[in-house]
N, C-alpha and C positions, 0 to 999 in steps of 0.2 A: 419391531422385534420384541418390544417390552411387554406386549400383552401375553407372551408365552408364560405358562406357569412353570416355575422352577421345580425340578424333581431332584431330591437327594436320595441316593442309594445308600442304605445303612447296612453294614455287614459286620461280622465279628463272631468270635467263637462263642459257643453256648456258655452261659455263665459269666461272660466277660463284663456284662453291664448294659447290653443293648436295651433290655426290658426296662431297666431303671430309667434310662434316657427316654424311651418311648412313653412310659407312664407319666413322666414329668411333662412331656409335650402335650399329652392328652388330658392332663388335669390342672396344669398351672394356668392362672388367669393372665395369659400373655396377650389377650385381645386379638389374636390372629386366628384365621381359620385354616387349619392344616388337615389334609386328608392323609391318613396313614394306611398303607397297604401292608398287611402282615401275612405270613404264610399260614399260621394256624393260631386261633385265639388261645387255645389251651396252652400252647407252647409259650406264648408271650405273657400269659398270666395277667390279662387285663382285669382290673378290679370291676366286678359287675355293678357295684354301686355307682360307678361313673357313667354307666351306659344308659342312654335314654332310648326308649322305643326301638328295640332291636328287631330288624327284620332278618332274614336268613343270612345275608352276606354283609350288610352294611350297618354299622352301629354308630349312633351319634352320641358324642360325649357331652357331659354337662357344660363344658367350656366352649361348645360350638364346633369342636373338631369332629372329624368323621373317621371311623376306623372300619376297614373292610378286609376280607381275606382273599388271597389269591387261591381260588380252587380251580387251577387250570391256567387260563390264559391271561397274562398280564395286560396284553393289548385290549382284551375285552373289558377287563376291570377299569382300565384307564378311560376307555370309551364311555363306560357307564358313569364314571365320576364326572366326566366332562359334560354329560347331559343333565346332571343334577342342577337344581336351582342355586343360584349364587355362586360366585367365583371363589376358588380357594387361593390363599396366599402362597401355599406351596404344597407339594405332595412328597411324602416320604415312603420309600419302598424298602421294606425290611426283608433281607434275604436270610435263609436259614443258616444256622451255624456252619454247615458244611459246604455251603454253596460258593461257587465262583461268581464274583459280582459281574464279570465281563459280559455274559449273555444278557443280563438285565440292562447293563449300560448300552449294549449294542442295539437293543430295541429302539432306543431314542434316536439312533442314527438311521436305522433301516426302515422302520415303519413310517410311511409318509403321514398317515393320519395322526399318529402320535406326535411326530416331529413338527407338525403344523401348529399344534396347540400347546405342546409342553417342550421344555428344554432340560437337558441333563445339567444339573447344577454342580454336583460334586459326589464323589464316593467317600463315605465316612466309615472308618473301621474302628471298632471298639476292641481294644486288646487288654488282656488281663496281665498286669505287671507280674503277678506271682507265677502264673502258669505259662506265660508266653514262650519262655526259653524251651520248656518241654515240648510245647506244641510245635515249635519250629523244627524240632528234631523229628517228630513222628508224623506230622500232618502237612502235606503239600498245600492244602487249602489255606492253612494259616499263613503260609508264605505268600500265596497268591493275594490274599486279602491285604497284607501289608504292602506288597509291591504295587498293588493297584490303587491304593488309597490316595486321595488328595488331602484328607485330614485324618489324623490318627489320634484317638483318645487312649492314652496309656492309663488305664483305670486301675483302681484298687491299689494306688501307690502307698496307701497307709499300711498295707500288709507286708511290705518288703523293706529290707534295710537300704540305706543309702547306696551301698556298693552294688547290691543286687539291682537297684533301680538304674544306676548308670551303666551297668552291664547290659541290661535288657534294652536300654535306650541305644547303646552302641550296636546291638544286634539289629534293631529296627533300621538304624541309619545305614548299616551294611547292605540292607536289602533295598531300602528306599530313602535316599538322602533328600528327596525333593518334597515330601509331604510336610504339611504343617503339623507339628507334634504338640499335643497338650497333655500335661500330666494331671489326672483328676482322681478324686475320691468320690465314690458313689455317683459317678457320671455327672458330677456337678460342673456345669460349664455354661456360660452365657449362650443362649440358643443361636445368637448371630455368629458365633464361632463355628457352628455346625451347619446352619442353614444359610442360604443366600450367599454362597462363596464364589459363585461364577467361575468355578475352576475349569469348566469345559468351554468357557467363552473364549474364542480365539483372541479377542481384544485383551484378555487379561492373563494370557499365558505367563507373562513375566511378573506382573504385579504381585502375584502370590508367591513367587519364588525368587527372592533375592539371591539365594544360593546358586540358582541356575545362571544368573547374570554374572555374579562375581567369580564363579568357579571356586575352587578351594586352593587358593595360593597358586603356586607356579605350575601345579600339575597340569593345568588345562591350557597352558599357553602354547604348547607346540601343536602344529596344525593336524597331526595325525590323531589327536584326541587321546583320551585317557580311559582305559578300561579299569573300572573299579573291581578288579578281580585278581586274586592271588591264589597260589596253589594250595595254601594251607589255611585252615580255619583258625590259625593262631592270631590272637589280637596283637597288633603291634602298637607301640606307644607313640603318641603325638602330644607333646605338652600335657601329659597326665591323663588324657582321655583315650580309652582304648578304641581302636577302630577294628571292627570285624569286617571281613570280606566274606560274604556268604558263598558257599561252595557252588551252588547252582544258580542262585539269583544274582544278577548283576545289574548295575546301571552303567551304561556306557555313554560318556559325554564326548561329543565331537565338536570341533571348532575350526573354522577357517577364516582367515582375514582376506582371502582372495575371493572375488565374486564367483558365484556358481553359474553354470550354464543350465538353464531350465530344461533344454532339450536332452541334457545328460541326466540331470537330477531326477526328474519325474519318472522316466523309465527305470532308473536304478532303484528308487525307493519303492515303486510299485512291485518290482520284481522281488525285492528283499522281503516285503511284507507277505507276498504270495508264498514264498518259500519258507520263511521263518515265522509266519504269522502266529501259529499256535504258541510259539515260544515268546513272542513279543507281547507283553501285556499292555504296555502303554508306550507311545512315543510322542514327542512333541518338539517343535523347533521354530526358530526364527531364521529366515533365509534372506541373504542379499544376492539378488540375481544381477547379471551384467546388464548394463543399459536399462536399469529399472530403478526408478526413484522411490519405489514403494517397498516397505518391508512385507515379506510374505510369511505368514505363520501357518503352521499346520499341527494337527494332533491326530493320533490314531489309537484305536482299541483293536488289538489283534490285527486282522487284515483290513479293517475299515479305516480309511484315511479321510480326513476332512481338512480343507485348507483354503486360505483366501488372502488377498492383499489386505493389509490391515490399515496402514497409514503411511504417509511419506516419511522417509528417514529425516530426522532432525539434522540441522547443519552441524551441530557439535557432536553428533552421535557417531560412534565407531561402527562402520558397516561390516560387522562380523556375521558369519552364519554359525548358528549353534543348534545342535540337535542332541536330544537325550533319548536313549532307548532303555526301558526297564523290562527285563525278561529273564528267562532261565536258559542256561547253557548257550548263550549267544556267541557266535563266532566273532569275537571282538576285532581281531586283526583283519578279517575279511571285510567286516563292516567299515572299519576305518579306511582300508585301502579303497573300497568302493566309493566312499564319500570323497576321498581325495581325487578320485578320477572324475568327479563331477565339476571340478574347477574349470572355469571358462578358459 
């Protein structure tokens, strides 16, 4: 599996700082060979002095990185890159400011050729600390990008007050409590915090998300799960930090300490993603099946699910099943009841 090239999908609103991040990757002497796929050169504003011997679609940078545009089919571009001499350490796909990252992510699950040689590593969203609250009001894409992310760079933090910053952070957490959040200025961040995260690797579903394991206090201890969704967008206070519950985007966490019946669970979850797929941006979970000594882990993007046995349960490990759904207008009660009906 290790010879697959990791692919990072980079998304974020126009002006949030994606270009700054990309230009850093393309010009810093990091000694790695990255291929960056962008939508349009003009849009990303790549400095022409960095470019070596440009042919029509593919540009080589002075630091050995490659940059190319998607003029059409991502799959075709990836095929072309794979045929080039020399291996890449990683590929970064930049989506336009308005794009939903999901279809790009799905490419890596659906297309066999692509899936054989590359693997989706993480979805990274760059958000603008100053303008994000406005964007969340008027742009569904901005919410999608936050909900979908594995890593969020809350950028331009130097342009807002402390209070504004904690407010925008609370809003992000109201939409996606599971992503890794970094506060940055001028997109300055060690590249290893953005690249090589392995967030889509089934083996690492939990490493990256201690919050997923620990839950948030007692909220998660009852078997019917907890729907992070309240009727009003009023922040309510928890030890000084405001918690927002987004009107349409929720994360629903479910937990059961009784083993599940796979013959009930799989049909239920398949049916759920068929019906609710467009509204479910991401789902992931760890499952304990009856008479099964192995942990089963799965994750999904919209209607596409991927899962496998991961490893044996440790002796001292609590055999809980936990699932998280992140999406818009999800029928929390119905999902929780369905999950409960899967108990063996």
